[in-house]
Backbone as CSV, one residue per row, in Angstrom:
resi,resn,N_x,N_y,N_z,CA_x,CA_y,CA_z,C_x,C_y,C_z
1,MET,105.542,231.691,238.834,105.411,232.061,237.443,105.397,233.593,237.362
2,THR,106.235,234.125,236.527,106.321,235.578,236.388,105.131,236.088,235.564
3,PRO,104.835,237.380,235.678,103.746,237.947,234.870,103.971,237.739,233.367
4,ALA,105.215,237.808,232.923,105.510,237.601,231.497,105.199,236.159,231.092
5,GLN,105.536,235.200,231.954,105.249,233.797,231.662,103.741,233.546,231.638
6,LYS,103.039,234.165,232.580,101.582,234.024,232.607,100.972,234.577,231.321
7,ASN,101.485,235.713,230.885,100.989,236.333,229.662,101.237,235.429,228.455
8,GLU,102.397,234.771,228.413,102.709,233.842,227.331,101.709,232.688,227.292
9,VAL,101.379,232.162,228.460,100.416,231.054,228.549,99.051,231.523,228.067
10,ILE,98.636,232.706,228.487,97.335,233.254,228.080,97.279,233.414,226.562
11,VAL,98.339,233.951,225.974,98.391,234.140,224.518,98.322,232.786,223.807
12,ALA,99.072,231.796,224.309,99.059,230.455,223.704,97.666,229.828,223.800
13,LEU,97.012,229.993,224.939,95.656,229.459,225.105,94.674,230.162,224.167
14,LYS,94.801,231.471,224.037,93.923,232.223,223.133,94.048,231.696,221.707
15,GLU,95.281,231.380,221.295,95.491,230.834,219.953,94.767,229.500,219.788
16,LYS,94.846,228.658,220.803,94.167,227.351,220.747,92.651,227.526,220.707
17,PHE,92.124,228.408,221.552,90.678,228.635,221.557,90.208,229.212,220.227
18,SER,91.034,230.021,219.581,90.693,230.591,218.278,90.777,229.538,217.173
19,GLN,91.723,228.627,217.323,91.985,227.611,216.301,90.907,226.521,216.272
20,TYR,90.355,226.173,217.432,89.425,225.049,217.524,88.024,225.511,217.930
21,ASP,87.014,224.937,217.262,85.623,225.207,217.620,85.154,224.288,218.738
22,ASN,85.939,223.246,219.014,85.562,222.250,220.003,86.688,222.063,221.008
23,PHE,86.329,222.070,222.285,87.307,221.694,223.296,86.591,221.166,224.526
24,TYR,87.303,220.308,225.224,86.777,219.666,226.425,87.596,220.121,227.619
25,ILE,86.939,220.287,228.749,87.605,220.629,230.008,87.458,219.410,230.907
26,THR,88.593,218.829,231.300,88.560,217.613,232.113,89.349,217.795,233.399
27,ASN,89.084,216.914,234.348,89.827,216.880,235.607,90.667,215.610,235.604
28,THR,91.980,215.778,235.619,92.901,214.642,235.586,93.603,214.453,236.934
29,GLU,93.081,215.095,237.959,93.730,215.125,239.271,94.007,213.741,239.846
30,SER,93.096,212.804,239.714,93.249,211.507,240.358,94.002,210.485,239.504
31,LEU,94.538,210.915,238.367,95.286,209.998,237.509,96.746,209.904,237.947
32,THR,97.301,208.719,237.784,98.728,208.540,238.060,99.525,209.107,236.893
33,VAL,100.826,209.220,237.068,101.691,209.715,235.990,101.593,208.779,234.786
34,ALA,101.570,207.470,235.035,101.464,206.501,233.943,100.133,206.663,233.198
35,GLN,99.060,206.914,233.931,97.751,207.095,233.293,97.705,208.378,232.469
36,VAL,98.316,209.440,232.977,98.365,210.696,232.219,99.164,210.491,230.938
37,SER,100.264,209.753,231.031,101.069,209.451,229.839,100.258,208.659,228.825
38,LYS,99.495,207.696,229.301,98.646,206.891,228.421,97.587,207.772,227.751
39,LEU,96.981,208.675,228.532,95.979,209.590,227.979,96.597,210.496,226.925
40,ARG,97.778,211.013,227.191,98.476,211.861,226.210,98.744,211.087,224.923
41,ARG,99.158,209.831,225.049,99.442,208.990,223.888,98.165,208.769,223.063
42,LEU,97.063,208.462,223.745,95.782,208.274,223.046,95.380,209.543,222.301
43,CYS,95.547,210.670,222.949,95.205,211.950,222.323,96.077,212.200,221.098
44,PHE,97.378,211.947,221.234,98.312,212.159,220.125,97.920,211.295,218.924
45,GLU,97.569,210.029,219.183,97.192,209.107,218.108,95.932,209.557,217.374
46,LYS,95.049,210.270,218.061,93.776,210.699,217.476,93.755,212.179,217.101
47,ASN,94.931,212.812,217.050,95.043,214.238,216.690,94.249,215.156,217.609
48,VAL,94.271,214.844,218.890,93.643,215.686,219.900,94.772,216.280,220.743
49,GLU,94.765,217.589,220.897,95.801,218.247,221.701,95.358,218.309,223.153
50,LEU,96.228,217.861,224.045,95.954,217.879,225.478,96.871,218.908,226.114
51,LYS,96.287,219.886,226.782,97.047,220.951,227.440,96.585,221.086,228.880
52,VAL,97.534,221.217,229.783,97.238,221.455,231.194,97.618,222.899,231.501
53,ALA,96.719,223.605,232.171,96.983,225.004,232.514,96.240,225.364,233.789
54,LYS,96.658,226.448,234.381,95.985,226.942,235.581,94.613,227.491,235.202
55,ASN,93.658,227.242,236.061,92.283,227.689,235.813,92.190,229.191,235.611
56,SER,92.906,229.953,236.412,92.830,231.418,236.303,93.337,231.890,234.941
57,LEU,94.363,231.222,234.409,94.899,231.618,233.101,93.949,231.211,231.977
58,ILE,93.319,230.049,232.132,92.322,229.616,231.143,91.177,230.619,231.113
59,GLN,90.703,231.007,232.295,89.584,231.945,232.356,89.974,233.294,231.758
60,LYS,91.172,233.789,232.056,91.603,235.076,231.478,91.670,234.996,229.961
61,ALA,92.148,233.867,229.435,92.221,233.699,227.979,90.818,233.720,227.374
62,LEU,89.883,233.032,228.015,88.504,233.005,227.510,87.829,234.365,227.643
63,GLU,88.048,235.032,228.768,87.443,236.351,228.995,87.945,237.383,227.997
64,SER,89.156,237.220,227.503,89.725,238.197,226.577,88.962,238.254,225.254
65,PHE,88.176,237.233,224.958,87.377,237.231,223.732,86.108,238.066,223.860
66,ASN,85.713,238.409,225.083,84.462,239.149,225.319,83.290,238.476,224.612
67,ASP,83.232,237.164,224.694,82.175,236.392,224.046,81.358,235.677,225.119
68,ALA,80.068,235.931,225.119,79.185,235.361,226.142,79.111,233.841,226.087
69,LYS,79.475,233.242,224.940,79.365,231.780,224.832,80.285,231.047,225.807
70,TYR,81.331,231.716,226.266,82.271,231.076,227.200,81.845,231.193,228.666
71,ALA,80.904,232.066,228.976,80.530,232.334,230.366,80.099,231.076,231.117
72,GLY,79.439,230.159,230.446,78.973,228.938,231.083,80.085,227.959,231.438
73,LEU,81.288,228.247,230.988,82.416,227.350,231.252,83.183,227.718,232.519
74,TYR,83.076,228.961,232.955,83.886,229.437,234.082,83.652,228.630,235.350
75,GLU,82.434,228.190,235.553,82.091,227.398,236.733,82.874,226.083,236.783
76,SER,83.253,225.584,235.605,83.964,224.302,235.507,85.456,224.424,235.810
77,LEU,85.941,225.625,235.910,87.380,225.827,236.091,87.761,225.776,237.568
78,LYS,87.726,224.557,238.097,88.112,224.304,239.488,88.922,223.022,239.507
79,GLY,89.825,222.886,240.464,90.644,221.680,240.548,91.668,221.635,239.430
80,VAL,92.249,220.467,239.223,93.236,220.303,238.150,92.491,220.239,236.820
81,THR,92.956,221.028,235.865,92.258,221.119,234.591,93.173,220.785,233.426
82,ALA,92.676,219.895,232.575,93.342,219.583,231.311,92.356,219.903,230.200
83,LEU,92.846,220.559,229.169,92.021,220.921,228.022,92.317,219.969,226.874
84,MET,91.272,219.550,226.189,91.419,218.689,225.017,90.872,219.450,223.814
85,PHE,91.741,219.766,222.867,91.366,220.508,221.667,91.298,219.553,220.477
86,SER,90.226,219.678,219.676,90.069,218.787,218.535,89.214,219.430,217.451
87,ASP,89.511,219.075,216.207,88.646,219.498,215.103,87.340,218.711,215.124
88,SER,87.413,217.507,215.661,86.234,216.642,215.761,85.504,216.909,217.071
89,PRO,84.193,217.123,217.017,83.462,217.339,218.262,83.330,216.064,219.095
90,LYS,83.555,214.926,218.473,83.300,213.634,219.088,84.561,212.940,219.612
91,GLU,85.694,213.172,218.986,86.913,212.402,219.280,87.356,212.465,220.736
92,PRO,87.383,213.640,221.381,87.776,213.648,222.797,86.846,212.798,223.671
93,ALA,85.561,212.800,223.380,84.610,211.976,224.143,84.906,210.501,223.935
94,MET,85.254,210.134,222.714,85.580,208.738,222.423,86.864,208.326,223.160
95,ILE,87.827,209.226,223.225,89.076,208.942,223.938,88.798,208.745,225.421
96,LEU,88.021,209.654,226.012,87.703,209.536,227.436,86.949,208.245,227.731
97,SER,86.000,207.899,226.865,85.226,206.667,227.061,86.117,205.437,226.950
98,ALA,86.991,205.418,225.950,87.897,204.282,225.776,88.868,204.186,226.949
99,PHE,89.345,205.321,227.427,90.287,205.348,228.547,89.644,204.771,229.798
100,ARG,88.380,205.030,229.977,87.654,204.577,231.177,87.365,203.078,231.175
101,LYS,87.514,202.427,230.037,87.266,200.984,229.977,88.327,200.194,230.728
102,ASP,89.475,200.815,230.949,90.523,200.176,231.756,90.055,200.185,233.210
103,PRO,90.002,199.020,233.877,89.500,198.964,235.258,90.275,199.863,236.229
104,LYS,91.526,200.154,235.917,92.327,201.024,236.795,91.888,202.483,236.682
105,SER,91.250,202.832,235.561,90.837,204.219,235.339,89.415,204.475,235.818
106,ALA,88.570,203.466,235.768,87.168,203.537,236.194,86.466,204.762,235.613
107,ASP,86.176,205.753,236.418,85.418,206.919,235.959,86.309,208.150,235.823
108,ARG,87.556,207.939,235.489,88.487,209.046,235.373,89.091,209.064,233.972
109,PRO,89.488,210.172,233.447,89.317,211.523,233.956,87.864,211.976,233.880
110,VAL,87.553,212.938,234.703,86.186,213.442,234.809,85.980,214.575,233.803
111,LEU,84.881,214.500,233.071,84.520,215.577,232.155,83.866,216.692,232.959
112,LYS,84.458,217.869,232.920,83.866,219.023,233.606,82.896,219.741,232.674
113,ALA,83.356,219.965,231.433,82.531,220.683,230.456,83.114,220.491,229.069
114,ALA,82.316,220.806,228.067,82.773,220.768,226.681,82.076,221.883,225.914
115,LEU,82.805,222.478,225.006,82.227,223.472,224.099,82.296,222.865,222.708
116,ILE,81.136,222.640,222.123,81.036,222.087,220.779,80.353,223.143,219.923
117,GLY,81.141,223.817,219.100,80.599,224.939,218.331,80.209,226.050,219.279
118,THR,78.911,226.246,219.448,78.429,227.256,220.396,77.674,226.622,221.564
119,ASP,77.602,225.298,221.576,76.866,224.594,222.624,77.791,224.155,223.748
120,ILE,77.327,224.360,224.987,78.096,223.969,226.160,77.439,222.753,226.804
121,PHE,78.255,221.768,227.102,77.812,220.570,227.818,78.564,220.555,229.137
122,THR,77.863,220.538,230.252,78.526,220.559,231.549,78.214,219.298,232.340
123,GLY,79.235,218.803,232.984,79.081,217.642,233.846,79.491,216.350,233.176
124,ASP,79.969,215.436,233.995,80.454,214.153,233.515,79.333,213.305,232.913
125,ASN,78.105,213.558,233.328,76.967,212.790,232.800,76.717,213.063,231.316
126,GLU,77.325,214.088,230.750,77.151,214.430,229.333,78.068,213.620,228.415
127,LEU,79.013,212.891,228.987,79.999,212.178,228.172,79.331,211.218,227.189
128,SER,78.358,210.453,227.626,77.714,209.493,226.716,76.996,210.217,225.578
129,ASN,76.406,211.373,225.850,75.765,212.161,224.786,76.788,212.659,223.772
130,LEU,77.951,213.058,224.260,78.987,213.583,223.372,79.571,212.497,222.467
131,THR,79.554,211.247,222.914,80.063,210.163,222.063,79.105,209.870,220.909
132,LYS,77.876,210.337,221.016,76.863,210.075,219.983,76.773,211.183,218.944
133,ILE,77.513,212.254,219.127,77.487,213.356,218.165,77.987,212.852,216.818
134,LYS,77.321,213.251,215.762,77.740,212.869,214.415,78.763,213.884,213.911
135,THR,79.843,213.375,213.347,80.845,214.256,212.756,80.346,214.710,211.384
136,LYS,80.998,215.693,210.823,80.620,216.218,209.518,80.667,215.106,208.468
137,ASN,81.720,214.302,208.492,81.859,213.229,207.510,80.778,212.164,207.679
138,GLU,80.403,211.863,208.924,79.330,210.890,209.150,78.003,211.410,208.604
139,LEU,77.736,212.698,208.813,76.497,213.286,208.297,76.483,213.299,206.771
140,ILE,77.606,213.640,206.164,77.698,213.646,204.697,77.454,212.241,204.157
141,GLY,78.045,211.237,204.817,77.853,209.849,204.397,76.393,209.428,204.463
142,GLU,75.707,209.841,205.524,74.284,209.511,205.659,73.452,210.168,204.556
143,VAL,73.751,211.433,204.249,73.007,212.140,203.202,73.249,211.480,201.853
144,ILE,74.498,211.140,201.568,74.807,210.472,200.293,74.090,209.133,200.215
145,GLY,74.080,208.388,201.315,73.370,207.109,201.346,71.887,207.283,201.075
146,LEU,71.300,208.321,201.664,69.880,208.581,201.445,69.593,208.991,200.010
147,LEU,70.505,209.769,199.423,70.319,210.201,198.041,70.498,209.038,197.070
148,GLN,71.422,208.125,197.370,71.679,206.997,196.487,70.572,205.955,196.554
149,SER,69.919,205.828,197.666,68.922,204.777,197.871,67.810,204.800,196.827
150,PRO,67.162,205.942,196.563,66.103,205.937,195.535,66.654,205.608,194.147
151,ALA,67.834,206.087,193.822,68.416,205.816,192.509,68.713,204.331,192.356
152,GLN,69.175,203.696,193.409,69.460,202.265,193.354,68.172,201.469,193.149
153,ARG,67.103,201.910,193.790,65.824,201.217,193.615,65.317,201.340,192.173
154,VAL,65.476,202.523,191.580,65.047,202.735,190.199,65.863,201.849,189.265
155,LEU,67.201,201.809,189.475,68.054,200.972,188.637,67.689,199.494,188.779
156,ALA,67.439,199.057,190.002,67.064,197.662,190.231,65.747,197.344,189.528
157,ALA,64.796,198.256,189.594,63.507,198.045,188.932,63.678,197.988,187.416
158,LEU,64.512,198.879,186.870,64.756,198.875,185.423,65.436,197.584,184.985
159,LEU,66.426,197.139,185.755,67.117,195.893,185.425,66.159,194.714,185.496
160,HIS,65.333,194.688,186.521,64.363,193.610,186.682,63.367,193.621,185.520
161,HIS,62.918,194.829,185.151,61.977,194.975,184.048,62.631,194.531,182.740
162,HIS,63.876,194.925,182.519,64.612,194.579,181.302,64.799,193.066,181.215
163,GLU,65.158,192.424,182.328,65.341,190.974,182.346,64.013,190.274,182.060
164,GLY,62.938,190.797,182.613,61.610,190.216,182.366,61.215,190.326,180.906
165,ALA,61.538,191.454,180.285,61.222,191.659,178.874,62.054,190.724,177.997
166,ALA,63.320,190.531,178.349,64.209,189.652,177.582,63.716,188.213,177.669
167,GLU,63.238,187.793,178.821,62.709,186.433,178.981,61.442,186.248,178.163
168,ALA,60.616,187.282,178.085,59.378,187.212,177.312,59.682,187.083,175.814
169,VAL,60.680,187.818,175.328,61.069,187.738,173.927,61.643,186.360,173.626
170,ALA,62.443,185.839,174.552,63.054,184.524,174.337,61.999,183.430,174.321
171,ALA,60.932,183.605,175.065,59.869,182.597,175.126,59.049,182.571,173.851
172,GLU,58.997,183.656,173.105,58.192,183.724,171.889,58.840,182.999,170.825
């Protein structure tokens, strides 16, 4: 790879890191070509971008931001690395978990690290925690449900009271 090509990759990676607040660093080394194709297809269906790049170029792209939040990720840049970029903090974890349900995949691909906003999760043992993260829409839905609950109770009480009053008038 020429220096110009390396620079192009670094610039492209910088754009992705700037575009997404969430990304996962995985090891796809032990996957077959068919399994990698399947993983790419799953990612495409869920609007997750999967990019493979050299660790040194990934690190240079991250270092160019001069942001301390990335420092905890450098240790994860070993072996074959695939990056998963997503607007959803949870979707890549769900894809990895679903992919692993196939007996041929077992515990692969391995999660090396994830950056969710400003939080870093390192190690494959964090995958189950990442699948439990609530998305923005899930949180909004919960808040709306909580806000509607008291209003529904008041309406039910008023309707019950109104029906009781109507029965009392009819009995007279």
